[in-house]
DRENNU-974307 format. One record per residue (C-alpha): chain; residue number from 1; x, y, z negated. Coordinates in nm, 2 decimals. Layout:
<atoms>
<atom 'A', NUM, <X, Y, Z>>
...
</atoms>
This chain:
<atoms>
<atom 'A', 1, <2.57, -3.91, -1.77>>
<atom 'A', 2, <2.46, -3.89, -2.12>>
<atom 'A', 3, <2.60, -3.92, -2.46>>
<atom 'A', 4, <2.45, -4.24, -2.57>>
<atom 'A', 5, <2.42, -4.10, -2.96>>
<atom 'A', 6, <2.32, -3.75, -2.90>>
<atom 'A', 7, <2.15, -3.78, -2.57>>
<atom 'A', 8, <2.30, -3.48, -2.45>>
<atom 'A', 9, <2.38, -3.45, -2.07>>
<atom 'A', 10, <2.77, -3.48, -2.05>>
<atom 'A', 11, <2.83, -3.42, -1.68>>
<atom 'A', 12, <2.61, -3.37, -1.40>>
<atom 'A', 13, <2.70, -3.33, -1.03>>
<atom 'A', 14, <2.51, -3.25, -0.70>>
<atom 'A', 15, <2.71, -3.32, -0.38>>
<atom 'A', 16, <2.74, -2.99, -0.18>>
<atom 'A', 17, <2.99, -3.13, 0.10>>
<atom 'A', 18, <3.30, -2.93, -0.03>>
<atom 'A', 19, <3.41, -3.12, -0.34>>
<atom 'A', 20, <3.79, -3.16, -0.40>>
<atom 'A', 21, <3.93, -3.49, -0.53>>
<atom 'A', 22, <4.19, -3.57, -0.78>>
<atom 'A', 23, <4.36, -3.91, -0.89>>
<atom 'A', 24, <4.13, -4.17, -1.01>>
<atom 'A', 25, <4.12, -4.29, -1.38>>
<atom 'A', 26, <4.35, -4.00, -1.47>>
<atom 'A', 27, <4.30, -3.79, -1.78>>
<atom 'A', 28, <4.03, -3.52, -1.77>>
<atom 'A', 29, <4.16, -3.16, -1.67>>
<atom 'A', 30, <4.06, -2.89, -1.90>>
<atom 'A', 31, <3.77, -2.77, -1.73>>
<atom 'A', 32, <3.40, -2.70, -1.84>>
<atom 'A', 33, <3.20, -2.99, -1.93>>
<atom 'A', 34, <2.92, -2.93, -1.68>>
<atom 'A', 35, <2.96, -2.93, -1.32>>
<atom 'A', 36, <2.67, -2.79, -1.12>>
<atom 'A', 37, <2.69, -2.75, -0.73>>
<atom 'A', 38, <2.42, -2.62, -0.54>>
<atom 'A', 39, <2.20, -2.87, -0.37>>
<atom 'A', 40, <2.29, -2.95, 0.01>>
<atom 'A', 41, <1.98, -2.80, 0.25>>
<atom 'A', 42, <2.04, -3.12, 0.45>>
<atom 'A', 43, <1.76, -3.38, 0.31>>
<atom 'A', 44, <1.83, -3.75, 0.39>>
<atom 'A', 45, <1.54, -3.93, 0.59>>
<atom 'A', 46, <1.31, -4.11, 0.36>>
<atom 'A', 47, <1.37, -4.45, 0.48>>
<atom 'A', 48, <1.73, -4.41, 0.38>>
<atom 'A', 49, <1.85, -4.60, 0.07>>
<atom 'A', 50, <2.08, -4.43, -0.17>>
<atom 'A', 51, <2.30, -4.62, -0.40>>
<atom 'A', 52, <2.50, -4.54, -0.73>>
<atom 'A', 53, <2.71, -4.82, -0.88>>
<atom 'A', 54, <2.92, -4.73, -1.22>>
<atom 'A', 55, <3.20, -4.95, -1.35>>
<atom 'A', 56, <3.40, -4.79, -1.66>>
<atom 'A', 57, <3.44, -4.42, -1.60>>
<atom 'A', 58, <3.38, -4.42, -1.23>>
<atom 'A', 59, <3.06, -4.42, -1.02>>
<atom 'A', 60, <3.04, -4.50, -0.65>>
<atom 'A', 61, <2.80, -4.37, -0.41>>
<atom 'A', 62, <2.70, -4.39, -0.07>>
<atom 'A', 63, <2.37, -4.42, 0.16>>
<atom 'A', 64, <2.27, -4.67, 0.42>>
<atom 'A', 65, <2.33, -4.57, 0.79>>
<atom 'A', 66, <2.61, -4.32, 0.66>>
<atom 'A', 67, <2.98, -4.39, 0.70>>
<atom 'A', 68, <3.10, -4.22, 0.40>>
<atom 'A', 69, <3.12, -4.35, 0.04>>
<atom 'A', 70, <3.22, -4.13, -0.26>>
<atom 'A', 71, <3.37, -4.21, -0.61>>
<atom 'A', 72, <3.30, -3.97, -0.92>>
<atom 'A', 73, <3.40, -3.96, -1.27>>
<atom 'A', 74, <3.10, -3.98, -1.48>>
<atom 'A', 75, <3.30, -3.80, -1.77>>
<atom 'A', 76, <3.28, -3.46, -1.57>>
<atom 'A', 77, <3.11, -3.51, -1.24>>
<atom 'A', 78, <3.43, -3.46, -1.03>>
<atom 'A', 79, <3.48, -3.62, -0.72>>
<atom 'A', 80, <3.80, -3.82, -0.70>>
<atom 'A', 81, <3.80, -4.02, -0.38>>
<atom 'A', 82, <3.61, -4.02, -0.03>>
<atom 'A', 83, <3.62, -4.31, 0.20>>
<atom 'A', 84, <3.52, -4.31, 0.56>>
<atom 'A', 85, <3.38, -4.64, 0.69>>
<atom 'A', 86, <3.45, -4.78, 1.00>>
<atom 'A', 87, <3.11, -4.88, 1.04>>
<atom 'A', 88, <2.78, -4.74, 0.87>>
<atom 'A', 89, <2.70, -4.87, 0.53>>
<atom 'A', 90, <2.42, -5.18, 0.54>>
<atom 'A', 91, <2.07, -5.13, 0.44>>
<atom 'A', 92, <1.94, -5.46, 0.24>>
<atom 'A', 93, <1.62, -5.52, 0.09>>
<atom 'A', 94, <1.70, -5.62, -0.26>>
<atom 'A', 95, <2.09, -5.62, -0.25>>
<atom 'A', 96, <2.34, -5.32, -0.32>>
<atom 'A', 97, <2.58, -5.26, -0.04>>
<atom 'A', 98, <2.80, -5.13, -0.33>>
<atom 'A', 99, <2.95, -5.37, -0.57>>
<atom 'A', 100, <3.24, -5.38, -0.80>>
<atom 'A', 101, <3.49, -5.68, -0.80>>
<atom 'A', 102, <3.68, -5.53, -1.10>>
<atom 'A', 103, <3.73, -5.19, -1.24>>
<atom 'A', 104, <3.98, -5.13, -0.95>>
<atom 'A', 105, <3.83, -5.28, -0.65>>
<atom 'A', 106, <3.49, -5.22, -0.47>>
<atom 'A', 107, <3.33, -5.41, -0.22>>
<atom 'A', 108, <3.11, -5.25, 0.06>>
<atom 'A', 109, <2.88, -5.40, 0.29>>
<atom 'A', 110, <2.86, -5.26, 0.64>>
<atom 'A', 111, <2.66, -5.32, 0.95>>
<atom 'A', 112, <2.88, -5.59, 1.07>>
<atom 'A', 113, <3.09, -5.72, 0.76>>
<atom 'A', 114, <3.25, -5.60, 0.43>>
<atom 'A', 115, <3.54, -5.40, 0.33>>
<atom 'A', 116, <3.73, -5.43, 0.01>>
<atom 'A', 117, <3.87, -5.08, -0.15>>
<atom 'A', 118, <4.11, -5.01, -0.42>>
<atom 'A', 119, <4.01, -4.69, -0.63>>
<atom 'A', 120, <4.39, -4.66, -0.72>>
<atom 'A', 121, <4.53, -4.63, -0.40>>
<atom 'A', 122, <4.57, -4.30, -0.22>>
<atom 'A', 123, <4.54, -4.49, 0.14>>
<atom 'A', 124, <4.19, -4.40, 0.29>>
<atom 'A', 125, <4.21, -4.75, 0.45>>
<atom 'A', 126, <4.06, -5.07, 0.31>>
<atom 'A', 127, <4.26, -5.36, 0.17>>
<atom 'A', 128, <4.07, -5.59, 0.36>>
<atom 'A', 129, <3.80, -5.63, 0.62>>
<atom 'A', 130, <3.53, -5.92, 0.65>>
<atom 'A', 131, <3.37, -6.01, 0.95>>
<atom 'A', 132, <3.02, -6.15, 0.95>>
<atom 'A', 133, <3.06, -6.28, 1.29>>
<atom 'A', 134, <2.80, -6.05, 1.46>>
<atom 'A', 135, <2.53, -6.17, 1.22>>
<atom 'A', 136, <2.35, -5.92, 0.97>>
<atom 'A', 137, <2.40, -5.97, 0.60>>
<atom 'A', 138, <2.07, -6.01, 0.40>>
<atom 'A', 139, <2.20, -6.06, 0.06>>
<atom 'A', 140, <2.55, -6.00, -0.12>>
<atom 'A', 141, <2.66, -6.09, -0.47>>
<atom 'A', 142, <3.01, -5.99, -0.61>>
<atom 'A', 143, <3.16, -6.13, -0.92>>
<atom 'A', 144, <3.26, -5.84, -1.15>>
<atom 'A', 145, <3.55, -5.93, -1.37>>
<atom 'A', 146, <3.52, -5.59, -1.55>>
<atom 'A', 147, <3.13, -5.56, -1.62>>
<atom 'A', 148, <3.03, -5.36, -1.92>>
<atom 'A', 149, <2.81, -5.66, -2.08>>
<atom 'A', 150, <2.95, -5.96, -2.25>>
<atom 'A', 151, <2.61, -6.14, -2.23>>
<atom 'A', 152, <2.29, -6.14, -2.04>>
<atom 'A', 153, <2.23, -6.18, -1.67>>
<atom 'A', 154, <2.47, -5.92, -1.56>>
<atom 'A', 155, <2.77, -6.04, -1.79>>
<atom 'A', 156, <3.12, -6.02, -1.70>>
<atom 'A', 157, <3.29, -6.33, -1.57>>
<atom 'A', 158, <3.66, -6.45, -1.64>>
<atom 'A', 159, <3.93, -6.46, -1.37>>
<atom 'A', 160, <3.96, -6.83, -1.42>>
<atom 'A', 161, <3.59, -6.87, -1.30>>
<atom 'A', 162, <3.63, -6.68, -1.01>>
<atom 'A', 163, <3.92, -6.82, -0.86>>
<atom 'A', 164, <3.84, -6.86, -0.50>>
<atom 'A', 165, <3.50, -6.72, -0.55>>
<atom 'A', 166, <3.52, -6.34, -0.54>>
<atom 'A', 167, <3.14, -6.33, -0.43>>
<atom 'A', 168, <2.90, -6.46, -0.16>>
<atom 'A', 169, <2.71, -6.30, 0.13>>
<atom 'A', 170, <2.43, -6.46, 0.34>>
<atom 'A', 171, <2.36, -6.44, 0.71>>
<atom 'A', 172, <2.09, -6.58, 0.90>>
<atom 'A', 173, <2.26, -6.93, 0.94>>
<atom 'A', 174, <2.52, -6.94, 0.69>>
<atom 'A', 175, <2.63, -6.88, 0.32>>
<atom 'A', 176, <2.98, -6.75, 0.30>>
<atom 'A', 177, <3.19, -6.74, -0.01>>
<atom 'A', 178, <3.43, -6.47, -0.04>>
<atom 'A', 179, <3.79, -6.56, -0.14>>
<atom 'A', 180, <4.01, -6.23, -0.09>>
<atom 'A', 181, <4.34, -6.42, -0.10>>
<atom 'A', 182, <4.25, -6.56, 0.26>>
<atom 'A', 183, <4.33, -6.32, 0.55>>
<atom 'A', 184, <3.97, -6.35, 0.65>>
<atom 'A', 185, <3.84, -6.28, 0.33>>
<atom 'A', 186, <3.62, -6.61, 0.35>>
<atom 'A', 187, <3.70, -6.93, 0.16>>
<atom 'A', 188, <3.42, -7.17, 0.22>>
<atom 'A', 189, <3.11, -7.14, 0.48>>
<atom 'A', 190, <2.79, -7.37, 0.40>>
<atom 'A', 191, <2.53, -7.38, 0.69>>
<atom 'A', 192, <2.20, -7.27, 0.60>>
<atom 'A', 193, <1.86, -7.34, 0.81>>
<atom 'A', 194, <1.52, -7.23, 0.79>>
<atom 'A', 195, <1.52, -6.98, 0.50>>
<atom 'A', 196, <1.52, -6.63, 0.47>>
<atom 'A', 197, <1.75, -6.51, 0.19>>
<atom 'A', 198, <1.66, -6.19, -0.01>>
<atom 'A', 199, <1.87, -6.23, -0.31>>
<atom 'A', 200, <2.14, -6.45, -0.47>>
<atom 'A', 201, <2.35, -6.52, -0.79>>
<atom 'A', 202, <2.68, -6.71, -0.81>>
<atom 'A', 203, <2.85, -6.86, -1.14>>
<atom 'A', 204, <3.08, -7.13, -1.13>>
<atom 'A', 205, <3.00, -7.42, -0.92>>
<atom 'A', 206, <2.65, -7.31, -0.86>>
<atom 'A', 207, <2.49, -7.08, -0.61>>
<atom 'A', 208, <2.12, -6.96, -0.65>>
<atom 'A', 209, <1.95, -6.83, -0.36>>
<atom 'A', 210, <1.59, -6.66, -0.36>>
<atom 'A', 211, <1.45, -6.73, -0.04>>
<atom 'A', 212, <1.13, -6.76, 0.16>>
<atom 'A', 213, <1.00, -7.03, 0.43>>
<atom 'A', 214, <0.73, -7.01, 0.67>>
<atom 'A', 215, <0.49, -7.27, 0.56>>
<atom 'A', 216, <0.22, -7.18, 0.81>>
<atom 'A', 217, <0.29, -6.96, 1.12>>
<atom 'A', 218, <-0.08, -6.94, 1.20>>
<atom 'A', 219, <-0.21, -6.84, 0.86>>
<atom 'A', 220, <0.11, -6.64, 0.79>>
<atom 'A', 221, <0.19, -6.82, 0.46>>
<atom 'A', 222, <0.52, -6.85, 0.30>>
<atom 'A', 223, <0.67, -7.04, 0.01>>
<atom 'A', 224, <0.90, -6.89, -0.24>>
<atom 'A', 225, <1.18, -7.09, -0.39>>
<atom 'A', 226, <1.50, -7.09, -0.54>>
<atom 'A', 227, <1.76, -7.29, -0.38>>
<atom 'A', 228, <2.08, -7.43, -0.59>>
<atom 'A', 229, <2.38, -7.50, -0.40>>
<atom 'A', 230, <2.68, -7.66, -0.53>>
<atom 'A', 231, <3.00, -7.54, -0.40>>
<atom 'A', 232, <3.23, -7.82, -0.48>>
<atom 'A', 233, <2.97, -8.05, -0.31>>
<atom 'A', 234, <2.89, -7.76, -0.02>>
<atom 'A', 235, <2.53, -7.88, 0.00>>
<atom 'A', 236, <2.20, -7.81, -0.15>>
<atom 'A', 237, <2.14, -7.99, -0.47>>
<atom 'A', 238, <1.81, -7.86, -0.63>>
<atom 'A', 239, <1.49, -7.67, -0.52>>
<atom 'A', 240, <1.28, -7.47, -0.75>>
<atom 'A', 241, <0.95, -7.40, -0.57>>
<atom 'A', 242, <0.71, -7.10, -0.69>>
<atom 'A', 243, <0.34, -7.17, -0.73>>
<atom 'A', 244, <0.14, -7.16, -0.40>>
<atom 'A', 245, <-0.02, -6.82, -0.35>>
<atom 'A', 246, <-0.23, -6.64, -0.07>>
<atom 'A', 247, <-0.03, -6.31, -0.17>>
<atom 'A', 248, <0.13, -6.10, 0.11>>
<atom 'A', 249, <0.47, -6.18, 0.19>>
<atom 'A', 250, <0.59, -5.87, 0.02>>
<atom 'A', 251, <0.48, -5.99, -0.32>>
<atom 'A', 252, <0.63, -6.34, -0.25>>
<atom 'A', 253, <1.00, -6.22, -0.19>>
<atom 'A', 254, <1.23, -6.30, -0.47>>
<atom 'A', 255, <1.41, -5.97, -0.56>>
<atom 'A', 256, <1.64, -6.10, -0.81>>
<atom 'A', 257, <1.75, -6.46, -0.91>>
<atom 'A', 258, <1.96, -6.63, -1.20>>
<atom 'A', 259, <2.07, -6.97, -1.34>>
<atom 'A', 260, <2.28, -7.14, -1.56>>
<atom 'A', 261, <2.27, -7.50, -1.73>>
<atom 'A', 262, <1.97, -7.47, -1.91>>
<atom 'A', 263, <1.74, -7.23, -1.70>>
<atom 'A', 264, <1.68, -7.09, -1.36>>
<atom 'A', 265, <1.48, -6.75, -1.32>>
<atom 'A', 266, <1.32, -6.57, -1.03>>
<atom 'A', 267, <1.14, -6.27, -1.02>>
<atom 'A', 268, <0.90, -6.12, -0.73>>
<atom 'A', 269, <0.58, -5.91, -0.72>>
<atom 'A', 270, <0.38, -6.22, -0.89>>
<atom 'A', 271, <0.60, -6.20, -1.21>>
<atom 'A', 272, <0.90, -6.36, -1.35>>
<atom 'A', 273, <0.91, -6.73, -1.31>>
<atom 'A', 274, <1.13, -6.94, -1.55>>
<atom 'A', 275, <1.23, -7.31, -1.47>>
<atom 'A', 276, <1.43, -7.56, -1.67>>
<atom 'A', 277, <1.73, -7.68, -1.50>>
<atom 'A', 278, <1.78, -8.01, -1.35>>
<atom 'A', 279, <2.08, -8.19, -1.49>>
<atom 'A', 280, <2.03, -8.54, -1.35>>
<atom 'A', 281, <2.17, -8.59, -1.01>>
<atom 'A', 282, <1.93, -8.86, -0.92>>
<atom 'A', 283, <1.66, -8.63, -1.05>>
<atom 'A', 284, <1.77, -8.36, -0.85>>
<atom 'A', 285, <1.76, -8.57, -0.52>>
<atom 'A', 286, <1.44, -8.69, -0.60>>
<atom 'A', 287, <1.28, -8.34, -0.65>>
<atom 'A', 288, <1.46, -8.22, -0.34>>
<atom 'A', 289, <1.29, -8.46, -0.15>>
<atom 'A', 290, <0.95, -8.41, -0.28>>
<atom 'A', 291, <0.98, -8.02, -0.27>>
<atom 'A', 292, <0.76, -7.95, -0.57>>
<atom 'A', 293, <0.79, -7.73, -0.85>>
<atom 'A', 294, <0.67, -7.90, -1.14>>
<atom 'A', 295, <0.95, -7.80, -1.37>>
<atom 'A', 296, <0.82, -7.46, -1.42>>
<atom 'A', 297, <0.84, -7.36, -1.77>>
<atom 'A', 298, <0.67, -6.99, -1.80>>
<atom 'A', 299, <0.55, -6.72, -1.61>>
<atom 'A', 300, <0.62, -6.38, -1.74>>
<atom 'A', 301, <0.43, -6.05, -1.65>>
<atom 'A', 302, <0.17, -5.92, -1.44>>
<atom 'A', 303, <0.10, -6.03, -1.09>>
<atom 'A', 304, <0.13, -5.67, -0.92>>
<atom 'A', 305, <0.50, -5.57, -0.96>>
<atom 'A', 306, <0.67, -5.33, -0.76>>
<atom 'A', 307, <1.04, -5.45, -0.65>>
<atom 'A', 308, <1.10, -5.59, -0.98>>
<atom 'A', 309, <1.42, -5.71, -1.16>>
<atom 'A', 310, <1.50, -5.87, -1.50>>
<atom 'A', 311, <1.77, -5.91, -1.77>>
<atom 'A', 312, <1.78, -6.22, -2.02>>
<atom 'A', 313, <1.98, -6.24, -2.33>>
<atom 'A', 314, <1.92, -6.48, -2.64>>
<atom 'A', 315, <1.60, -6.60, -2.54>>
<atom 'A', 316, <1.47, -6.22, -2.48>>
<atom 'A', 317, <1.37, -6.11, -2.13>>
<atom 'A', 318, <1.35, -5.77, -2.00>>
<atom 'A', 319, <1.12, -5.72, -1.71>>
<atom 'A', 320, <1.12, -5.41, -1.51>>
<atom 'A', 321, <0.88, -5.28, -1.25>>
<atom 'A', 322, <0.97, -4.95, -1.06>>
<atom 'A', 323, <0.62, -4.82, -1.09>>
<atom 'A', 324, <0.56, -4.87, -1.49>>
<atom 'A', 325, <0.76, -4.89, -1.82>>
<atom 'A', 326, <0.98, -5.17, -1.85>>
<atom 'A', 327, <0.83, -5.47, -2.10>>
<atom 'A', 328, <1.01, -5.73, -2.28>>
<atom 'A', 329, <0.92, -6.05, -2.47>>
<atom 'A', 330, <1.06, -6.34, -2.64>>
<atom 'A', 331, <1.06, -6.65, -2.40>>
<atom 'A', 332, <1.01, -6.94, -2.66>>
</atoms>
């Protein structure tokens, strides 16, 4: 971790497999600022995904196909928790299997479901386990009431907004709304047919799915679209279709989606696509039947992005591709 103003490194940690633990969120001991451990000689396979998710002074880390998750204090690099999972951590194409529900709770996606953990508990067991009924999870979004940002795409949500909606995950045949007050952890299940979901976003009553559907199996053509579901109506209410393209399906996959009452956005290898939100129910039904995307407002960025993501605030958008410097521009 770095000091924002001086740009000095404040803490550094490389796992050596022999770290001790201490109480989470406790005051720092009087130890040196830097903690440098020797790098383990065991290297991870190249196809393994490593994830690091911060919230407040803590950062949680883990790797796909492993059964261990660790939590560190970013102020000094000390390990404070180690959890042993019942099943290996899941690898998803564009969603992180580690997501914070609040500053004290972490949701972990495993190969056959989810688990909810408390960083303030000394118990090595999860608070709740959620089954995916034998289906593989393709995308996960957890609402974080303690997110660092007060605005933008990753802004924190209030407790009233997420009552009964702790997050959402998708499988091959259903959309599952998380409610950790229920013993099963699932408060609502909506059937889903014919779409491969790569990313999703949930806010209030609306749920946005970034997905692809097979347009022509013979020509191997796919169609990318953002599907908007209403949790209250428990059905699909709007469809935002990206322009047709002969690009490879890898470039067509929507790696991140977002929406509000004014705009709906989705990014893939072909750029960031910005749509005007539908506000009239009759118009929504008409557009849904026609399955067209004539409400596309703007396309931002080049058409060769690599695993892109974005952020948006006050008409400014930040577009990130992993193979080049990030770019930003005013939308309107």
